[in-house]
Structure formats: C-alpha cells, structure tokens
C-alpha positions in Angstrom: -95.6 -31.5 68.7 -94.2 -27.9 69.4 -92.8 -26.0 66.4 -89.3 -25.9 66.0 -87.7 -22.7 67.3 -85.1 -22.1 64.5 -82.7 -23.7 62.0 -79.3 -22.8 61.6 -77.1 -23.0 58.5 -73.3 -22.5 59.1 -70.7 -22.1 56.7 -67.7 -24.6 56.1 -65.3 -21.8 57.0 -66.5 -18.7 59.1 -65.0 -15.6 57.2 -67.5 -13.1 57.7 -68.6 -10.8 60.6 -72.1 -10.6 59.2 -75.0 -12.8 60.8 -77.9 -13.2 58.3 -81.3 -13.9 60.1 -85.0 -14.5 58.8 -87.2 -14.5 61.9 -90.5 -14.2 60.0 -90.0 -17.0 57.3 -91.0 -20.0 59.7 -93.5 -22.4 58.2 -93.4 -25.2 60.8 -97.2 -24.8 61.9 -98.0 -27.4 64.8 -101.0 -29.4 64.1 -102.3 -28.2 67.6 -102.2 -24.5 66.5 -103.8 -25.2 63.3 -106.7 -27.0 65.3 -106.9 -23.9 67.5 -107.1 -21.1 65.0 -110.3 -20.1 63.2 -108.4 -19.3 60.1 -107.6 -21.9 57.3 -104.2 -22.9 56.3 -103.8 -20.3 53.7 -105.1 -17.2 55.6 -102.9 -18.2 58.5 -99.9 -17.7 56.3 -100.6 -14.3 55.3 -98.3 -12.6 57.8 -95.3 -15.0 57.0 -92.3 -13.7 55.0 -92.7 -16.7 52.5 -89.5 -17.6 50.9 -87.3 -15.0 52.4 -85.2 -17.7 54.1 -84.7 -19.2 50.3 -83.6 -15.7 48.9 -81.0 -15.3 51.4 -79.9 -19.1 51.7 -76.6 -18.7 50.0 -75.1 -16.7 52.8 -73.1 -19.7 54.2 -71.2 -20.1 50.6 -69.8 -16.7 51.5 -68.7 -17.3 55.0 -71.6 -16.2 57.1 -74.2 -18.1 59.1 -77.9 -18.1 58.4 -80.2 -18.3 61.2 -83.9 -18.7 60.2 -87.0 -19.1 62.2 -88.9 -22.5 62.2 -92.1 -21.4 64.1 -94.4 -19.2 62.1 -94.8 -15.5 62.9 -98.5 -16.2 63.7 -97.5 -18.5 66.4 -94.8 -16.5 68.1 -93.4 -13.3 66.5 -89.3 -13.2 66.9 -89.4 -9.5 66.4 -91.0 -8.4 69.4 -89.8 -8.4 73.1 -90.8 -11.4 75.2 -92.9 -9.0 77.5 -94.8 -7.8 74.6 -97.9 -9.6 75.7 -101.4 -8.6 74.6 -104.0 -8.3 77.3 -106.8 -8.7 74.6 -105.6 -12.2 73.9 -103.9 -13.5 77.0 -105.6 -14.2 80.0 -104.5 -12.3 83.2 -102.2 -9.7 81.4 -102.9 -6.0 82.5 -102.6 -3.2 80.2 -99.4 -1.3 81.0 -99.1 2.0 79.2 -99.6 2.0 75.3 -97.7 -0.2 73.0 -99.1 0.3 69.4 -97.8 -2.9 68.2 -99.7 -4.8 70.9 -102.6 -2.6 70.7 -103.0 -3.5 67.0 -102.7 -7.2 67.8 -99.1 -7.8 66.8 -97.5 -8.6 70.2 -95.2 -11.6 70.6 -97.9 -13.9 70.7 -99.9 -12.4 67.7 -103.8 -11.9 68.0 -104.1 -11.2 64.2 -102.6 -11.8 60.9 -102.3 -9.5 57.9 -105.5 -7.4 57.2 -106.5 -7.5 61.0 -107.9 -11.2 60.6 -108.3 -12.5 64.1 -106.4 -15.8 64.7 -108.5 -17.2 67.5 -112.1 -17.3 68.6 -111.2 -16.5 72.3 -108.4 -16.0 74.7 -105.2 -17.8 75.5 -104.0 -18.9 78.9 -101.0 -17.1 80.2 -99.3 -20.7 80.4 -99.7 -21.1 76.8 -98.2 -17.8 76.1 -95.3 -18.6 78.4 -94.8 -22.0 77.0 -94.4 -20.6 73.3 -91.9 -18.0 74.7 -89.7 -20.6 76.5 -89.7 -23.1 73.6 -89.5 -20.7 70.6 -88.7 -17.3 71.4 -86.0 -17.8 73.9 -83.8 -20.4 72.0 -83.9 -18.3 68.9 -82.7 -15.2 70.6 -80.1 -17.2 72.7 -78.7 -18.5 69.5 -78.7 -15.1 67.7 -77.0 -13.5 70.6 -74.3 -16.3 70.6 -73.6 -15.9 66.9 -73.1 -12.2 67.2 -71.0 -12.4 70.3 -68.9 -15.0 68.5 -68.5 -12.7 65.6 -67.5 -9.8 67.6 -64.9 -11.9 69.5 -63.4 -13.3 66.2 -63.4 -10.0 64.1 -63.7 -7.3 66.7 -67.2 -6.4 65.2 -70.6 -7.9 64.4 -73.2 -7.0 61.8 -76.6 -8.4 61.9 -78.7 -8.2 58.4 -82.1 -9.3 59.4 -84.2 -10.1 56.4 -87.9 -9.5 55.9 -90.3 -8.9 53.2 -93.2 -6.5 52.8 -96.6 -6.2 51.1 -96.5 -4.3 48.0 -99.4 -2.3 49.5 -97.4 -1.4 52.7 -95.7 1.2 50.6 -98.8 2.9 49.3 -99.3 5.4 52.2 -95.7 6.1 52.4 -95.0 7.3 48.8 -94.7 11.0 48.7 -93.4 11.6 45.3 -93.8 10.3 41.7 -90.4 8.9 41.6 -89.7 5.1 41.3 -91.5 2.8 43.6 -89.1 1.7 46.5 -88.3 -2.0 46.3 -86.2 -2.5 49.3 -86.7 -0.6 52.7 -83.5 -0.5 54.9 -84.2 0.1 58.6 -81.6 1.1 61.3 -83.9 2.9 63.6 -82.8 6.4 62.2 -79.3 5.7 62.8 -79.5 4.1 66.3 -78.9 0.5 65.5 -76.0 0.8 63.2 -73.0 3.0 62.1 -73.7 5.3 59.2 -71.0 3.6 57.0 -72.4 0.2 57.5 -76.0 1.4 56.5 -74.2 3.1 53.5 -72.7 -0.1 52.5 -76.0 -1.9 52.7 -77.9 0.7 50.7 -75.1 0.8 48.0 -75.0 -3.1 47.5 -78.8 -3.0 46.9 -78.7 -0.2 44.6 -75.8 -1.6 42.5 -78.0 -4.7 42.1 -80.5 -2.7 40.5 -83.1 -2.3 43.4 -84.8 1.0 44.2 -83.9 1.7 48.0 -85.3 3.9 50.6 -84.3 4.1 54.3 -86.6 3.7 57.5 -89.9 4.6 56.0 -92.4 2.8 56.7 -90.2 0.3 58.4 -87.3 1.3 60.7 -87.0 -1.7 62.8 -88.8 -3.2 66.0 -87.3 -5.3 68.7 -84.4 -7.1 67.0 -83.1 -3.6 65.9 -83.4 -2.1 69.5 -82.2 -5.3 71.1 -79.0 -6.1 69.1 -78.0 -2.6 67.4 -75.0 -1.4 69.6 -73.0 0.6 67.0 -70.8 2.1 70.0 -70.0 -1.6 70.9 -69.1 -2.7 67.6 -72.4 -4.5 67.0 -74.5 -3.2 64.2 -78.0 -4.3 63.2 -79.6 -3.5 59.8 -83.3 -4.6 58.6 -84.0 -5.4 55.1 -87.5 -5.5 53.7 -87.9 -6.6 50.2 -91.2 -5.9 48.2 -92.8 -9.4 48.2 -94.4 -8.8 44.7 -91.0 -8.9 43.4 -90.8 -12.8 43.7 -94.0 -14.1 44.8 -97.8 -14.1 44.0 -99.0 -12.6 47.0 -102.5 -13.9 47.0 -101.5 -17.5 46.3 -98.4 -17.2 48.6 -96.5 -19.0 45.9 -93.4 -18.0 44.2 -93.5 -16.4 40.9 -92.1 -18.1 37.6 -89.0 -15.5 38.1 -88.4 -16.4 41.5 -85.0 -18.3 40.7 -83.9 -14.9 38.7 -84.4 -12.8 41.6 -82.7 -15.3 43.9 -79.7 -15.1 41.7 -79.4 -11.4 41.9 -79.8 -11.7 45.8 -77.0 -14.1 45.7 -74.7 -11.4 44.4 -76.2 -9.1 47.0 -75.5 -11.6 49.9 -71.8 -12.1 48.5 -71.2 -8.4 48.8 -73.0 -8.0 52.2 -70.9 -10.6 53.6 -67.9 -8.3 53.3 -69.5 -5.6 55.4 -67.3 -3.9 57.9 -64.3 -5.6 56.5 -62.5 -2.4 55.9 -61.3 -3.6 52.4 -59.8 -7.0 53.7 -59.8 -9.8 51.0 -61.8 -12.7 52.2 -62.5 -15.7 50.4 -65.6 -16.1 48.3 -67.4 -19.2 46.7 -67.2 -19.3 42.9 -70.3 -18.0 41.3 
C-alpha cells in the first residue's frame, strides 16, 4: 500500500489567516519501502522531524488549520521541488547544472538519510520516482496551496508557518560567539519569503516564550519558502526550526520525559502565532 500523502486538521471555526504545516514529521512507512531500504526501521527514521506535528497540533484550537505529512521524508521530501531528481539514484535522469541539495543526496526522492547513510543498495526507476511524486508530493502541495489561497480570499493575506526540527549538532558549525546556544531558527530566505513585520512578530513570540532565537543561519528555507513566500501579494512564508534535543532523545527517537511541558509552552506560542498579521484585530481564542 502506498503511503498517505497528508493529514489535515481543521478548526471548528476558521478565524486565523495562518496555516501551520509539518512536512517532515510523516511516519507512515510503506511496507514495500521498508523491504527495499538497506536501513533498519530505526535508522530510516533519522531524517524524520519526529513529533513536530505533536508540538504544533493545537493549531485548530486557535482557529488555524494544520497540514501534516503522512509520508516520511525518507520516502518523498515535501520540502523539495518535484524536479529535484537525483541522477545518482534515479535511472534515466541527466545531471543539469549543480544543485547542492541533490548532489548531497537530498533531492525530492532522497538517496540518503541523516549522516549520509544510503537508503538503497542500487538505483530506483524513473517510474517509481514519478509514482511517489504523483501520489505523495502533488496532493500535499495542492492542498497547501488551496489552504493559503483560501486564507488570502477570506482575510486578504495568508501566513504559512512551516514547522521543522533540527539536530542539535546542526548548529555546531554555525555558532560564532559565546552567547546562548540558539534553540529556534527562523527562516525567511533573508527577507524574500515574508514581510519584515511578520518575521519580527514570529521572533518576538518565540522569545517571549523563553526560546533563544536566531534568523536564517544555518536554515533559511528551501523549496516551500521559495514557492509560497510572496509577500508582495500578501502571502508570507516563515520556516521554524526547533532544536530536537529540547523535547526528544535524538539517538532513540523518543520523546523526553518533559515533552509535555515543552508542548505546553508551544501551545502558547501557537496561540500567539495564530494572530499573525491580524493588525490588532481581536479573534476568539480557545480557553487555556
């Protein structure tokens, strides 16, 4: 059976122009995929943004939809363009130019997981790659575009908050001072995907909740920010990366004992983020 493309959680009443999405938390691993990979059921999950969807699952309580991946990132990467095909993995693909993501094995159909571990022993057919894109990638992005279009039509603007997690070690090479270690990285492609005031609001919300926040380094945003960030048209896209070590045991891929405490803090963050772009308008919030 093919993996499910996405799960959509809608509020009882749509009161927010914000759309929350979690493209890398999918954990519906098809048996056919697990039978094909050379990795065991633990290692295949190392690229997964495990539990991120749970951290942000309160969005519908505050009038905002949550779109979360069903398919795992190792199967199809929803934060890549559908034409980011890897010639080192997929038969019949010619190398055109240099795409650093594809070259490192992280195309739309990934060749490796975290740590550069190969997923397959050999190549995949072009048919298989196209099948995954048609069944997983396209439905997800069609739904995401529909949600953003709907928010713009109703509220005059839309804001995408794309939710991710990052390995703690990802920040090691980016740290250039002795200040507090960043816990949240906000990506707006250096101002290209969202208006400054939107990004400032996002940063302020996380800081007020006690997180150490930086922008764009080392994660400024990939395909999703490029495709959906159109601030001149009233559509803003902001990527949020949270340090995994705050809420999970990275080696075991299991929630930490204090996971629920972190989730509670992020529930408050989500409540505030749901007001993004509201310009001071009052909107109904669910009771704490």
